[in-house]
N, C-alpha and C positions, 0 to 999 in steps of 0.2 A: 610314809616309808615304816614306821615302826607297827602299824597296824597289817601291813603287807607280810611283814617278818611272823608276826603273830598268827595271821589266818593260816601260812604256809605251814608253821609247826603244828598248829590245831590240826589241819587236813593230815598231815603226816602221822599224828596221833590215832586219826581215824581210820586210815588206811591200816596201821598197825593192829587195832583192834578189831577191823574185818578179816585181816589175815589169822589173827588168833580164833574166832568165831570159826572161821573156815577148818583150823586144825581140829577144834573141838568136833564139828560136824563129821570130819572124815574118821575120826577115831570112832564115834558112835556107830557109822556105817560099817567100819571096819569088825567091829564088835557084834554087828546085827543087831544094835538096839535102837538103832535112827527111827524104825518105825513104831518104837514103844515110848518116844521121848518127846516131851514137849518143850520147844527151845523158844526162849524168850528173850528179846533184845530191847533193853530200857536204859533209863538213866535216873539219877536223882534229881538233877536240875540241867537246864542248858547253859548258854554262854551267849554274851550280847556279841562279842567277836566283832567290836566297832560299831554296831548298832547303837544309836543315841549317844556315839562317841563314847562308849564303854566298852570294857572287857569283863570277862568272867562274869560273876554272880555277885550280889551285893543288895544294898538297901535300894533297889529299883524293881519294881513288879510288873515287868513285862513279859510278852510272850515267849521272847527268846530264851528266857530262863524258866518260865511255869509251865509253857505247853511242850511238854517233851515226847519224844516218840516211845512207841509201844509196840513192838512187832513180835508176832506170834506166829510159829510155825507149829500147827497142831496135825498129827498125823491121820486124825480123823474129823479134819476140817470138813464142815458143811457146806461151806462156799469159798472155796480157795480164792486168793487175791483179792478179798474183799475188805472194805473199810468200815469202821464203826466209829461214829461220830459222838457218842455217848461221854459225858463228863464223868471221869472215874478219877480216885485218888491212889496214889501208889500204896497206902497202908490197906488197901483193900485187895491187894495180892495175897494177904494171908488167906482170908476166907475163899478166895478164887483158887488157891492152889490146894487147899483142904477139899475143895469139892473135887478139883481135877483129880485128886488121889482116891475119890469114891467115899471119902468119909463126912461126917456131919460135922460142921463148924459150930464152936461154942456160940451160945446166944447173947453172950455179953461183950462180942467183939463191936467196934467200931466200924461203920462202913457195912459194904455189902458186897457179895460175890459179883463178879462180871465175868465168870467162866463160859456162861452162855455166849457172849460176845467174842471171847477166844476161840471159840469153836466156830465161828463165823455166822452165828445165829444174829439176824438183824433185828430182834426185839429190843425195845430200847428201856433204859432205866428209868426214864422220864424225869433226870434230874435237870433242873433249869438253871442251876448256877453252881458255883464252887466258890469256897471260902478259903482263903490261903493266908498264911502268917509269916512274918518276917520279924525273929526275936533277937536282937542285938548279937548277930553272928558276927565276930572282929570288930563290931562297931557298936555305938551306944543306940543306935537308932531302931524304933520301933515301925512296922508298917503292917496293915492289913489291907486285903483285897477281895473285893467281891466281883465275880465275872459272869454275865450272861453270855449267850451267843450275839448278842448285838451290842453289848456295851459293858465297860469296866471302870469301877470305882475304886480307887487307892486312896485309903485315909493314912495320913502322915501326921501323927501327932504335935510335933513341932513346926509343921510346914504346911502350906497351902496343898488341899486335895488335888487329887486328879481324875478326871473323866473323859473316858474315850470313847467315840463312836467307832465300833470294830467295823460296820457294812461300810463306812464312807472313809474311814482311817484305819485300816488292818495294821499298819506298822505303828500306831500308837504315837503319833508325832505332835497331834494337835490338841491340846488340853481344854476340854469344855466346862471345867469345873466354874461354878459361878455364872456361867452363860444362861440368860434367861430363857432362852431357847429349849434349854434341856433342865429346865427346873423340875420338871413333873418326874423325869428320869433320875436326876440326882436324888430326889426325895424317896423314890422307890429303892433305889439302891443302897442308900443310908438306913433306910429302915430294915432292909434285909439283913445289911452287916450288923446293925443293932441286934437283930434276933438272934445271930449265930453266935456273937459274942456273948450274950446273956447265959444261952445255952449251954456254952461251953467253959462259961466261968471264966472269960478271957482277962488276963492282967489290966487289960486298956479299956475294959467295957465301962469302967467308972468316968474315965477322963473323956471317953467318947461321947458317953448320954451328955457329960457336962458342956462339952463342945458342940454338938450338935445343932442346938439352935442358932447359933451364932458363926460357925464354921463355913 
C-alpha cells in the first residue's frame, strides 16, 4: 500500500516535469528558436521505486539508480528516433556541449565528448565498462561498482560483494559473488575495478587491495 502511494506521487512528478518541458518547447517555437536549440532530457540519478524493496537512491548500486535516461532532440539529427547504447558519464556533458557550440574543449577535462552520438551518429566510443562511486551520501557506507554489458560487480567494503549476470538476470536479483561458476568473471571485474581505483587515487583503493585476496 505504501509503495502504491509513492509510485503514484512519483508518476505525478513525471507528468508535471513533462508538462514543463512542453512549455519550454512551446516557448522556443514561439520565439522561432526551436530549430536552433538542442534539447536534452536527463537526470542525475534514478529511483528504485519499489524495486529490491527500496525507494529513492542510496547505498545500493542497481540499474534503477545508475542507468538513467538521456534523451536528445537535435535539430540537425542525422538519424531521427535512433538510440545509442554507448556507456557515457554525466560529467562528459561538458565536453559534449562545448563541441556542440563549435568550440574546442580544454585538453585537461575528464572524459570525452559524445556529441557525435547526440547527433544520431552510430559510431561507438568503444567503452567496455563504467566505474561508479557511492561515497557516504547521507550514510557511512562506501560502494564501488564496475559494470560491463554482461555483468556487474559491486564492492561493499564492510559486507559481501555483489556479482550479477545481466544477460540472465537483468533485474539484478541473484547474487553470484563467490559462485565457482563465475570465478573468472569475478576475478576479471575485480582486476578492472582495482585499475580504476588506483588510477583515480580512490580513497578505498588501499582497503580494496588488502581485501581482494580474501574477499
